[in-house]
C-alpha atoms as a printed R data frame, in Angstrom:
   type eleno elety resid chain resno      x       y      z
1  ATOM     1    CA   MET     A     1 45.027 -22.921 33.184
2  ATOM     2    CA   LYS     A     2 42.811 -21.915 36.077
3  ATOM     3    CA   LYS     A     3 41.086 -18.547 35.894
4  ATOM     4    CA   SER     A     4 40.226 -18.322 39.597
5  ATOM     5    CA   LEU     A     5 42.285 -18.090 42.767
6  ATOM     6    CA   SER     A     6 39.711 -19.946 44.867
7  ATOM     7    CA   HIS     A     7 41.809 -23.130 44.874
8  ATOM     8    CA   LEU     A     8 44.654 -21.336 46.672
9  ATOM     9    CA   PRO     A     9 44.971 -21.010 50.437
10 ATOM    10    CA   PRO     A    10 44.033 -17.548 51.760
11 ATOM    11    CA   HIS     A    11 47.643 -16.515 52.479
12 ATOM    12    CA   LYS     A    12 48.651 -17.292 48.864
13 ATOM    13    CA   ARG     A    13 45.688 -15.328 47.500
14 ATOM    14    CA   ALA     A    14 46.640 -12.372 49.698
15 ATOM    15    CA   ALA     A    15 50.252 -12.509 48.489
16 ATOM    16    CA   LEU     A    16 49.182 -12.607 44.850
17 ATOM    17    CA   LYS     A    17 46.766  -9.721 45.342
18 ATOM    18    CA   ARG     A    18 49.579  -7.677 46.914
19 ATOM    19    CA   ILE     A    19 51.898  -8.396 43.981
20 ATOM    20    CA   VAL     A    20 49.169  -7.509 41.487
21 ATOM    21    CA   GLY     A    21 48.650  -4.269 43.407
22 ATOM    22    CA   TYR     A    22 52.321  -3.379 43.008
23 ATOM    23    CA   ILE     A    23 52.166  -4.146 39.310
24 ATOM    24    CA   ARG     A    24 49.032  -2.059 38.809
25 ATOM    25    CA   GLU     A    25 50.674   0.894 40.556
26 ATOM    26    CA   GLU     A    26 53.870   0.669 38.539
27 ATOM    27    CA   VAL     A    27 52.822  -0.584 35.114
28 ATOM    28    CA   ASP     A    28 50.540   1.082 32.593
29 ATOM    29    CA   PRO     A    29 47.605  -1.202 31.626
30 ATOM    30    CA   ALA     A    30 48.783  -1.030 28.019
31 ATOM    31    CA   MET     A    31 52.007  -2.676 29.151
32 ATOM    32    CA   ILE     A    32 50.055  -5.565 30.638
33 ATOM    33    CA   ILE     A    33 48.371  -6.069 27.265
34 ATOM    34    CA   LEU     A    34 51.784  -6.002 25.585
35 ATOM    35    CA   PHE     A    35 53.045  -8.570 28.061
36 ATOM    36    CA   GLU     A    36 50.185 -10.866 27.041
37 ATOM    37    CA   LEU     A    37 51.230 -10.361 23.427
38 ATOM    38    CA   LEU     A    38 54.782 -11.246 24.393
39 ATOM    39    CA   LYS     A    39 53.629 -14.451 26.024
40 ATOM    40    CA   LYS     A    40 51.725 -15.334 22.845
41 ATOM    41    CA   ALA     A    41 54.794 -14.494 20.775
42 ATOM    42    CA   TYR     A    42 56.904 -16.819 22.895
43 ATOM    43    CA   VAL     A    43 54.677 -19.762 22.018
44 ATOM    44    CA   ASP     A    44 53.973 -18.829 18.406
45 ATOM    45    CA   ALA     A    45 57.610 -18.126 17.576
46 ATOM    46    CA   ARG     A    46 58.531 -21.621 18.701
47 ATOM    47    CA   TYR     A    47 55.693 -23.536 17.111
48 ATOM    48    CA   LYS     A    48 54.406 -21.547 14.134
49 ATOM    49    CA   LYS     A    49 56.630 -20.907 11.152
50 ATOM    50    CA   SER     A    50 54.295 -18.106 10.083
51 ATOM    51    CA   TYR     A    51 55.041 -15.994 13.195
52 ATOM    52    CA   LYS     A    52 56.468 -12.551 12.391
53 ATOM    53    CA   ILE     A    53 57.480  -9.538 14.455
54 ATOM    54    CA   THR     A    54 59.027  -6.298 13.279
55 ATOM    55    CA   LYS     A    55 62.288  -4.992 14.628
56 ATOM    56    CA   ARG     A    56 60.430  -1.984 16.053
57 ATOM    57    CA   GLU     A    57 57.897  -4.202 17.841
58 ATOM    58    CA   LEU     A    58 60.647  -6.405 19.212
59 ATOM    59    CA   GLU     A    59 62.681  -3.463 20.485
60 ATOM    60    CA   TYR     A    60 59.607  -1.966 22.138
61 ATOM    61    CA   LEU     A    61 58.676  -5.234 23.834
62 ATOM    62    CA   ALA     A    62 62.281  -5.768 24.946
63 ATOM    63    CA   GLY     A    63 62.221  -2.399 26.683
64 ATOM    64    CA   ARG     A    64 58.994  -3.297 28.452
65 ATOM    65    CA   VAL     A    65 60.426  -6.655 29.529
66 ATOM    66    CA   ARG     A    66 63.399  -4.856 31.050
67 ATOM    67    CA   LYS     A    67 60.994  -2.614 33.004
68 ATOM    68    CA   LEU     A    68 59.052  -5.651 34.211
69 ATOM    69    CA   ARG     A    69 62.297  -7.354 35.258
70 ATOM    70    CA   THR     A    70 63.321  -4.287 37.268
71 ATOM    71    CA   LEU     A    71 59.948  -4.165 38.991
72 ATOM    72    CA   THR     A    72 60.050  -7.893 39.735
73 ATOM    73    CA   ARG     A    73 63.503  -7.564 41.291
74 ATOM    74    CA   LYS     A    74 62.288  -4.676 43.461
75 ATOM    75    CA   ILE     A    75 59.277  -6.627 44.710
76 ATOM    76    CA   CYS     A    76 61.332  -9.751 45.383
77 ATOM    77    CA   ARG     A    77 64.029  -7.832 47.266
78 ATOM    78    CA   GLU     A    78 61.365  -6.163 49.418
79 ATOM    79    CA   LYS     A    79 59.817  -9.526 50.186
80 ATOM    80    CA   ILE     A    80 63.179 -11.097 51.043
81 ATOM    81    CA   ALA     A    81 64.018  -8.136 53.253
82 ATOM    82    CA   SER     A    82 60.703  -8.586 55.070
83 ATOM    83    CA   PHE     A    83 61.775 -12.125 56.038
84 ATOM    84    CA   THR     A    84 64.982 -10.857 57.612
85 ATOM    85    CA   GLY     A    85 63.479  -7.746 59.177
86 ATOM    86    CA   ASN     A    86 65.437  -5.400 56.898
87 ATOM    87    CA   ALA     A    87 62.373  -3.972 55.162
């Protein structure tokens, strides 16, 4: 996985930076860390029999995923509206 955006065309880098800006405004940094943990859990739960998560942890992460989904929908709808001039 690439760690830099330098391989992307300038317009793609600008779009990603704008999306990251929205996320930073709306999401607590601790939630970003939890999202990384969720991504790790996704892989480990499928490939490692030793993976464990408590019900409390799972419920907490599920709530955060719902918040991220809501934010993603908002950003996508705004972007779609900008294409049609309904922003």
